[in-house]
VEXDREN-2710 file (C-alpha; in Angstrom, 1 decimal):
% VEXDREN-2710
k/r/px/py/pz
1/MET/4.6/-68.0/4.6
2/ALA/2.1/-68.2/7.5
3/ASP/4.8/-66.6/9.8
4/TYR/5.2/-63.7/7.4
5/LYS/1.4/-63.2/7.3
6/ALA/1.2/-63.2/11.0
7/LEU/4.0/-60.7/11.3
8/ALA/2.3/-58.5/8.7
9/GLU/-0.9/-58.6/10.7
10/ARG/0.9/-57.7/13.9
11/VAL/2.7/-54.8/12.2
12/ASP/-0.6/-53.5/10.7
13/LEU/-2.4/-53.8/14.0
14/SER/0.4/-52.0/15.9
15/LYS/0.2/-49.1/13.4
16/LEU/-3.6/-49.0/13.8
17/ARG/-3.2/-49.0/17.6
18/TRP/-0.6/-46.2/17.4
19/LEU/-3.0/-44.1/15.1
20/GLU/-5.8/-44.8/17.5
21/ARG/-3.8/-43.6/20.5
22/ARG/-2.6/-40.6/18.6
23/PHE/-6.2/-39.7/17.5
24/LEU/-7.4/-40.0/21.1
25/GLN/-4.6/-37.8/22.3
26/LEU/-5.4/-35.1/19.7
27/ALA/-9.1/-35.4/20.4
28/ASP/-8.5/-34.7/24.1
29/PRO/-10.9/-31.9/25.3
30/VAL/-8.1/-29.9/26.8
31/ASN/-6.0/-30.1/23.7
32/LEU/-8.9/-29.2/21.5
33/PHE/-9.7/-26.2/23.7
34/LEU/-6.1/-24.9/23.6
35/HIS/-5.8/-25.4/19.8
36/LEU/-9.2/-23.8/19.2
37/ILE/-8.3/-20.7/21.3
38/GLY/-4.8/-20.5/19.8
39/ILE/-6.1/-20.6/16.2
40/ILE/-8.8/-18.1/16.9
41/ILE/-6.2/-15.7/18.4
42/ILE/-3.8/-16.1/15.6
43/VAL/-6.4/-15.5/12.9
44/TYR/-7.7/-12.4/14.8
45/GLY/-4.1/-11.1/15.2
46/LEU/-3.5/-11.5/11.5
47/TRP/-6.8/-9.8/10.8
48/ILE/-6.1/-6.7/12.9
49/ASN/-2.4/-6.8/12.0
50/VAL/-1.1/-7.0/15.6
51/LEU/2.0/-9.2/16.0
52/TRP/1.7/-9.7/19.7
53/TRP/-1.8/-11.2/19.3
54/VAL/-0.3/-13.8/16.8
55/VAL/2.6/-14.6/19.2
56/ILE/0.2/-15.2/22.1
57/GLY/-1.8/-17.6/19.9
58/ILE/1.3/-19.5/18.9
59/ILE/2.3/-19.8/22.6
60/ILE/-1.1/-21.3/23.4
61/LEU/-0.7/-23.8/20.5
62/LEU/2.7/-24.8/21.9
63/ILE/1.2/-25.3/25.3
64/GLY/-1.4/-27.6/23.8
65/HIS/1.3/-29.5/21.9
66/ALA/3.3/-29.8/25.2
67/TYR/0.2/-31.1/26.9
68/VAL/-0.3/-33.8/24.2
69/GLU/3.4/-34.9/24.4
70/SER/3.3/-35.1/28.1
71/LYS/0.3/-37.4/28.0
72/ARG/1.9/-39.5/25.2
73/LYS/5.2/-40.1/27.1
74/GLN/3.5/-40.8/30.4
75/PRO/3.6/-44.5/31.1
76/ALA/0.4/-46.4/31.6
77/LYS/-0.6/-46.2/35.3
78/LYS/-3.6/-47.4/37.2
79/GLY/-5.3/-46.3/40.3
80/LYS/-6.1/-43.1/42.0
81/LYS/-2.4/-41.8/41.9
82/ALA/-2.4/-41.8/38.1
83/ALA/-5.7/-40.1/37.9
84/LEU/-4.6/-37.4/40.4
85/GLU/-1.4/-36.7/38.5
86/LEU/-3.3/-36.4/35.3
87/SER/-5.9/-34.0/36.9
88/ILE/-3.1/-31.8/38.4
89/SER/-1.3/-31.6/35.0
90/THR/-4.6/-30.8/33.2
91/ILE/-5.4/-28.0/35.7
92/VAL/-1.9/-26.5/35.3
93/ILE/-2.2/-26.5/31.6
94/ILE/-5.6/-24.9/31.7
95/VAL/-4.4/-22.2/34.2
96/MET/-1.4/-21.4/31.9
97/ALA/-3.6/-21.1/28.9
98/VAL/-6.1/-18.9/30.6
99/THR/-3.3/-16.7/32.0
100/MET/-1.8/-16.3/28.6
101/LEU/-5.2/-15.4/27.2
102/ILE/-5.9/-12.8/29.9
103/LEU/-2.4/-11.2/29.4
104/GLY/-3.1/-11.2/25.7
105/LEU/-6.4/-9.4/26.2
106/VAL/-4.8/-6.8/28.4
107/LEU/-2.0/-6.2/25.9
108/ILE/-4.3/-5.9/23.0
109/ARG/-6.6/-3.5/24.9
110/THR/-3.5/-1.4/25.8
111/ILE/-2.4/-1.3/22.1
112/MET/-5.9/-0.7/20.7
113/CYS/-7.1/1.9/23.2
114/GLY/-3.9/3.6/24.1
115/ALA/-4.4/6.1/21.3
116/LEU/-8.0/7.0/22.4
117/VAL/-8.0/10.8/22.7
118/THR/-11.6/11.7/21.9
119/SER/-13.3/10.7/25.1
120/LEU/-16.0/13.2/26.2
121/ASP/-14.5/13.3/29.6
122/LEU/-10.9/14.3/30.2
123/THR/-9.2/11.2/31.6
124/GLN/-6.1/11.2/33.7
125/LYS/-4.2/9.5/30.9
126/MET/-5.3/12.3/28.5
127/LYS/-4.1/14.9/31.0
128/ASP/-0.8/13.2/31.2
129/GLN/-0.5/13.3/27.4
130/ILE/-1.4/17.0/27.4
131/ASN/1.3/17.8/30.0
132/LYS/3.8/15.7/28.0
133/LEU/3.0/17.6/24.8
134/PHE/3.6/20.9/26.7
135/GLN/7.0/19.7/27.9
136/GLU/8.1/18.2/24.6
137/THR/7.0/21.1/22.3
138/GLY/7.6/24.0/24.7
139/ASN/4.5/25.6/23.2
140/ASP/1.7/27.2/25.2
141/VAL/-1.0/25.9/22.8
142/ILE/-1.5/22.3/22.0
143/LEU/-4.0/19.9/20.3
144/LEU/-4.3/16.5/21.8
145/GLN/-3.5/14.0/18.9
146/GLY/-3.3/10.3/18.3
147/PRO/-0.5/8.5/16.5
148/ASN/1.0/10.2/13.4
149/ASN/-0.8/13.5/14.3
150/LEU/-4.2/11.8/13.6
151/VAL/-7.4/12.0/15.5
152/SER/-9.9/9.3/14.6
153/ILE/-13.6/9.8/15.3
154/PRO/-16.6/7.5/14.5
155/PRO/-19.6/8.7/12.6
156/GLY/-22.9/8.7/14.4
157/GLU/-21.3/9.2/17.8
158/PRO/-20.3/12.3/19.7
159/SER/-16.6/12.8/20.1
160/ALA/-14.4/15.5/21.6
161/VAL/-11.3/17.1/20.1
162/TRP/-9.2/18.4/23.1
163/PHE/-6.9/21.4/23.1
164/ALA/-5.2/23.3/25.9
165/PHE/-3.5/26.6/26.8
166/LYS/-0.6/26.9/29.3
167/PRO/1.1/30.3/29.3
168/SER/4.1/31.4/31.4
169/VAL/2.1/34.4/32.5
170/GLU/-1.7/35.1/32.6
171/THR/-2.7/35.6/28.9
172/GLU/-5.9/36.3/27.0
173/TYR/-6.4/33.9/24.0
174/ASN/-8.6/35.0/21.2
175/TYR/-8.7/31.8/19.2
176/ARG/-10.6/30.2/16.3
177/PHE/-10.5/26.9/14.4
178/GLU/-10.3/26.6/10.6
179/ILE/-11.3/23.5/8.6
180/THR/-9.5/22.5/5.4
181/LEU/-10.9/19.8/3.1
182/PRO/-8.8/18.1/0.4
183/ASP/-10.3/18.7/-3.1
184/ARG/-10.9/14.9/-3.6
185/TYR/-13.6/15.0/-0.9
186/LYS/-15.4/17.9/-2.6
187/ARG/-16.1/15.7/-5.6
188/ALA/-18.4/12.6/-6.0
189/PRO/-19.1/10.4/-4.2
190/TYR/-18.3/12.6/-1.2
191/ASN/-19.5/16.0/-2.3
192/LEU/-18.4/17.6/1.0
193/ARG/-17.7/21.2/1.8
194/GLU/-16.0/22.9/4.7
195/THR/-19.3/24.4/5.8
196/THR/-20.7/20.9/5.9
197/VAL/-18.0/19.7/8.3
198/GLU/-18.4/22.9/10.4
199/SER/-22.1/22.1/10.9
200/TRP/-21.2/18.8/12.7
201/PHE/-19.5/20.7/15.6
202/THR/-21.9/21.2/18.5
203/THR/-19.6/23.7/20.3
204/PRO/-18.4/27.1/18.9
205/LEU/-15.3/27.0/16.6
206/SER/-14.0/30.3/18.1
207/GLY/-13.8/31.9/21.5
208/LYS/-11.9/34.1/24.0
209/ASP/-10.4/32.9/27.2
210/VAL/-8.1/34.3/29.9
211/VAL/-5.8/31.5/31.1
212/GLY/-3.4/31.5/34.1
213/VAL/-0.1/29.7/34.5
214/LEU/-1.8/26.5/35.6
215/GLY/-3.3/26.2/32.2
216/LYS/-6.7/25.2/30.9
217/GLU/-8.1/22.3/28.9
218/LYS/-11.1/22.8/26.5
219/ASN/-12.7/20.7/23.8
220/LEU/-14.7/20.8/20.6
221/MET/-17.7/18.5/20.4
222/ILE/-18.4/16.9/17.0
223/LYS/-20.9/14.3/15.8
224/PRO/-20.7/13.4/12.1
225/PRO/-23.9/11.9/10.7
226/LYS/-24.1/8.1/10.9
227/ASP/-24.0/7.6/7.1
228/THR/-20.8/9.7/6.7
229/PRO/-18.2/7.9/4.5
230/SER/-14.6/7.6/5.7
231/PHE/-12.6/10.8/4.9
232/GLU/-10.0/13.2/6.5
233/PHE/-9.8/16.9/7.0
234/THR/-7.3/19.3/8.6
235/LEU/-8.3/21.2/11.8
236/LYS/-6.1/24.2/12.4
237/LEU/-6.1/26.3/15.7
238/LYS/-5.3/30.0/15.2
239/VAL/-4.6/32.4/18.0
240/GLY/-5.1/36.0/16.8
241/ASN/-3.8/35.9/13.2
242/LEU/-1.2/33.2/13.9
243/ASP/-1.4/29.6/13.0
244/ARG/-0.5/27.8/16.2
245/VAL/-1.2/24.1/15.8
246/GLU/-3.1/21.7/13.5
247/THR/-4.0/18.0/13.3
248/GLN/-5.6/15.6/10.9
249/ILE/-9.1/14.4/11.7
250/GLU/-10.2/11.0/10.4
251/VAL/-13.8/10.2/10.2
252/LYS/-13.9/6.4/10.2
253/LYS/-16.2/3.6/11.4
254/GLN/-14.8/1.7/14.3
255/ASP/-14.8/-2.1/14.0
256/TRP/-16.5/-4.4/16.5
257/ALA/-13.2/-5.3/18.2
258/TYR/-12.4/-1.6/19.0
259/LYS/-15.9/-1.1/20.4
260/ALA/-15.6/-4.3/22.5
261/PHE/-12.2/-3.5/24.0
262/CYS/-12.5/0.2/24.3
END
């Protein structure tokens, strides 16, 4: 009976030692750092509904798991050689995690800010988008738009809606913009009118311009009041009496992530 008790005690002690070693491995600062970063990235990716963000978080979690497994399988060693090997492996793991994090941030910034078309200054990327629209549509009049023909602008901040002309021969354009507001925004709690939206534009909604074959870019400046609720309206560009192009304008508050990245 005493032998059985001794065996039971040894088994229990071995289990306790295994649990202790496992806990110390999981509580390793590097492992905790990787898992914390990975979980934060996954939660953020789910929140903004961006799959790549979630994938990057999972990869960082897997790196943390691989780090724990490598330490668990490593035989007990003593001396400076073991400490040096552990330091090198730790540095490699941290570098891999930070690299993945940086690549993730770059990717998310590209996804989130790639559709930014309301900059007050005409960037090279926006010029490229304008030239691409001229080539794809074959039109001499275009409106710079975001995904799904939608332009998103934040309330309380100045934004620019860009349009451009590029005729095959020098042409005089007599143009004007018209605003159309869906009926649902004319009722409570919005109580908006087309004239209300027009008053937010700080540049004229009509004009006349002679444009050569090199083309010309222009913009409409708009600044909705800070307390404006989220809504949409149609902005139509007419040349003479012809409807040439239109887009949907979305007035919507930007979240902190968009402001931080873009």
